[in-house]
C-alpha positions in Angstrom: 11.6 33.5 18.6 12.1 31.8 21.9 8.4 32.1 22.6 7.4 29.9 19.7 10.1 27.4 20.4 9.2 27.1 24.0 5.5 26.8 23.1 6.2 23.9 20.7 8.4 22.2 23.3 5.7 22.5 26.0 3.0 21.2 23.6 5.3 18.3 22.6 5.5 17.3 26.3 1.7 17.2 26.4 1.2 15.2 23.2 3.4 12.2 23.3 2.5 10.6 20.0 -0.4 10.2 17.6 -2.3 6.9 17.5 -2.2 5.6 13.9 -4.2 2.3 13.7 -6.9 1.0 11.3 -9.6 2.0 13.7 -8.3 5.5 14.2 -7.8 6.0 10.5 -11.4 4.9 9.9 -12.5 7.4 12.6 -10.5 10.2 11.0 -12.1 9.6 7.6 -15.7 9.3 8.8 -15.9 11.3 12.0 -13.0 13.7 11.6 -11.6 12.6 14.9 -7.9 11.8 15.7 -6.3 9.9 18.6 -3.2 10.9 20.6 -1.3 9.4 23.5 -1.0 12.3 26.0 0.7 13.0 29.3 -1.2 11.5 32.2 -1.4 14.8 34.1 -2.7 16.9 31.2 -6.3 18.0 31.2 -8.7 18.6 28.3 -8.0 22.3 28.0 -4.3 21.8 27.8 -4.7 19.0 25.2 -7.0 21.2 23.1 -4.6 24.1 23.2 -1.6 21.9 22.3 -3.4 20.4 19.3 -4.6 23.8 18.0 -1.1 25.3 18.4 0.8 22.4 16.8 -1.5 21.6 13.9 -3.2 24.9 13.2 -6.7 23.4 13.4 -9.9 24.2 15.5 -10.9 21.5 18.0 -14.6 21.0 18.7 -14.3 18.4 21.4 -11.8 16.4 23.5 -12.5 13.0 25.0 -10.0 11.4 27.3 -9.5 7.9 28.8 -7.0 6.4 31.1 -5.6 2.9 30.6 -4.0 1.0 33.5 -1.0 -1.3 32.9 -1.8 -5.0 32.4 0.0 -7.7 34.3 2.0 -10.0 32.0 3.7 -13.3 32.8 6.0 -15.2 30.6 7.3 -18.7 31.2 11.0 -19.3 30.5 13.5 -22.1 31.0 14.8 -20.5 34.2 11.3 -19.9 35.6 8.6 -17.3 35.3 9.2 -13.6 34.5 6.4 -11.3 35.6 5.9 -7.6 35.0 3.4 -5.0 33.9 2.8 -3.0 30.7 2.9 0.8 30.9 -0.2 2.8 31.8 -1.1 5.7 29.6 -3.8 8.3 28.8 -5.4 8.5 25.4 -7.3 11.5 24.0 -9.7 11.5 21.1 -9.8 14.9 19.3 -12.7 15.9 17.1 -12.2 18.7 14.7 -14.7 21.1 13.1 -15.8 20.5 9.5 -13.2 21.3 6.9 -10.1 20.9 9.2 -7.9 17.8 9.0 -4.5 16.6 10.3 -2.1 14.9 7.9 0.4 12.7 9.9 2.1 11.5 6.8 3.1 14.9 5.3 6.7 14.8 6.6 7.5 11.2 5.4 
């Protein structure tokens, strides 16, 4: 029992959240690929195993990309406020034919 709970917890640390946008919804319908924000230190094999364990699907390919934080500046009455947005890593998961992930099943 602890094995399965620990496995889910470890996989949830790799997969931060799914990316649900118009573009990713279009990709999931046409190309059977889904997007996830993942841990910056995770590699493709860890991401593939995490998706297969959590969603009970078979992954055919994993593509990753890293985004650096952007510099932002806002002008206020008291002066300028500058900062950066967070950097993150994104993974595009392609599944085999016949498999799909339903993000809205628990709503």
